[in-house]
N, C-alpha and C positions, 0 to 999 in steps of 0.2 A: 503493500499499498504505499502512496507518494504522500506527502505534506507539503504544500505549499502555503505559505504566510502568507495572508493578502488582509487589507485593513477591513475593517467592521463596515464602513462606508461603502454602502451600493450592493455589497457582496453578499450579506447576509440579508435575508427576508424567512420572512414569517407566512405561516397560511392557518387556518383554522378547517379541520375537517370532522363531519359526523363521524359515530361510533362506526359505520356501514362504509366509510371512506373508501377501505381499502380492504381489496379481497387475502391480503397476507401484509399487516404493517413492517412487518420488519425486513421487505422486499416491496417498497413502493415503487410504482410505474409513474414515471413523470405525465403522463394523462392522468391518475389518479389524482396529482398532488395540485394538477393546473386545474382540475373540475372541484378543486378546493378555495375557501374565502380565502382571498389574499387579506392579508390584517395590515400588511408594514407598512402601508403611508398610515395610518390609524395613529400606530406604535410611537409613544414618545419614550427616546431613547433615554431622555435624562435621565429618569429613576424607572429606567427599567432594570427591575429584579425579579429575571426569572431565566433559572439556570440546573447545570447539573451540579450535585455535590458530593463530595464522598462516602463510601456507605459506611456506617456505625459499626464501631465493633463490639462484640458480642462478648460479654463475660461471662459466661455460662459453663463451666465443666462438669464431665461428669463426675458420680461420685466415688470411682477407681482413679480420676486423675491423680497425677503423683505432683504436680503443681500448678501452677494458671494457664491456662488457655483462651485463646482469644478465637473467636468467628468473627466473618464480615458478616454484618446484617444485608438486608437490603440496599441498593442502590437508592439513592436520592435524587429527588429532584421538584420542580413546583417554586413557587414563590408568588410575584405578582406582575401585572403589566399593568401600565399608563394608558390611557387611549383620547385621544382628543373627542370632545365633545362634535356631533354633527349642526352644521349655520341650518339646517331643517330636518327636524327631526320627522318627515313626511316623504322626506326628496328617497321614495325607491334606487334609483341612479346614482344616490349617492354612497361611496366606500365608508365613510363615516358614519353615515345612517344604517347600513347596513350592518358593519360591527357592532353598533349601538344594540342594534333587534337582537344579534346573535349572542351577544358574551352580558348584556347585564341581567339577566333572569340567575340566581343561583339554583345551583345544582345542575346545570347543564355541562354533559357529559360529551365529549370529543378529543381529537387529538390536535396539540400542537406540532406541529412541522416547521424545522426550524432548520434552513440553507445554510451550511457553515464557511461554504465554499462556492465560488461558480465566479461566473463574469460579469464584471462592474454592470455590463448595458445590456443586462438579460432580468428579465424581470418576472420570467418563468422558469418553473422547475426543467430540468434537461437530464438526459441519461448522462450516468456519469458525477455529477453533482453527489457532495455527502450531503447527507441529513439525520436530524435528530424527529424521530418522531416517539412524541412523548403522549400517551394519554393522560388526560387529567378529568377536572372534574370544577367548575369556577363556584367559589364559596363565597367570600365576603365582596362587599360591593361598598366603595367610598368613594366621594368628590374630592378631588384636589386640586385646592386654590390657595396658590402661596405666593404672595405681592402681587407682581407684575406676570408671572407666568401666565400660561396658556390655562383655559379652563377644562379640566382633563377629570376623568372617572378613572377609579385604579379597581384591579378586578383582581383578587389572588385567585391562584390556583393549587388544586389541591393531587396530588401522586394517584393513577389507579390502577398503579401494575402493571402497566405494560408499557415498555421500551424499546428502541433500535436506535443504538448512537453510533454515530458516522455512518449510515450503511448507503450504501451506492446506488442510486435511483437506477432503475430501471437497466440492471446489470444484462440480464441476455443470457446468451454463451459464451464461455471463456473462451480466450485464444491461448493454448501454450508455447511457449517458443526454448530449446525446438518443439518439434513435432515428431521428429526423431534422431534417435542417438545412438552412435557407434561407439562403443567405450572398451576398457580394458579391465581385467579384475583389478580392486584397489582405487582406480579411477573415482573421484567426487566430481557432479556436475550439475550447477543450479539451473534450475527451471525458472520462467518468466511467465508469469501469467496475467492478461488482461484482460480485465471484465468490465464493462458499459463504460471502453474507452479508458479506462484505466490500471494501470500498474498493482494489479490487485494479487501479488504471490501470497502475502503474507496474511491472506482472507478468506484463500480455500481450502479446502481440507485435501488430503492424499493419500491412494491407497497403493497397492502394487500389485500385480495378479501372481508375482513368482518373488516370496524373499529371498528365495535361496540361489536368484541371479541379482537380481536388484532389489535395495531397500529405497524408502524414499522418508526425508526427516521432515516435519510440521511445517516446516519455513520451505519447501521446495529441493531439497539438495539431495538428490538422486547419488549413491552409494552404488557403484559394480559389486556384484560379489565375484560369482562365477559362470563362467562360459556358459550361454542361454540367450533367451530371448523373455522379455519380460514388459508388462504395460503399465506404464504409470497414470493412474486418472486423476485428474484435478475436478474436484464437483464446488461450486460455487455455493452462496448461502441460498440462492433459489432455487437449489438441484439440478441446477445445467451442468454439462461434465464436457471435459475436452479430455485428451491421451497426447502421451508420448510413448513411441515405440521403441524400447532400449534393445538392443542388442549389444552383447560382452561377447568380447573374444577372448 
């Protein structure tokens, strides 16, 4: 997986999707995301406080434990977002009005989709974008008026258990490079896997058809063991796969 540091301005976008917006929220398509409500223009970044946080550490040892043990709790996310009020609450064509009508009621469940990279000029999700998909429920609602700042309302959002972090949009079938490999016993060769237009080598799982001929690590490193042929299969998170045919001499 590749990471490119980009500025937040213009690259980060936020969508709101209904609870049935995705066939598989862990593998969203660009069409599914673009069918959601783009709430980005209505979001006030001045006091944006919605994010991912480290999971809790749970100190709950068994009675037979020799010492203190710590377990990782569930991942945490949530917080609040502030939105600009619409100029007219009855303007169905206004994005601000649409966002208000969608999120002002407490106990509204849905998915927050945050694009964490992308093209600065793009207002739409596209294959290859990295996004967080986080299921939430709206909770508290409060008006935010401070001095001469814009008239805003703040919605608190509570985590609802489903999350996909830095998932690749519309991955589709992966491409494995090389697709064929001739090697000698003892050689080590690195596969590269592209998925959704991204180098996604560390994001897929690998299997070998014959470990006595060639093995493969979780990072796509093939180790040739003995003469023969084997097929290395790389499977993407959305269950698509591609192969590399290995011949060891």
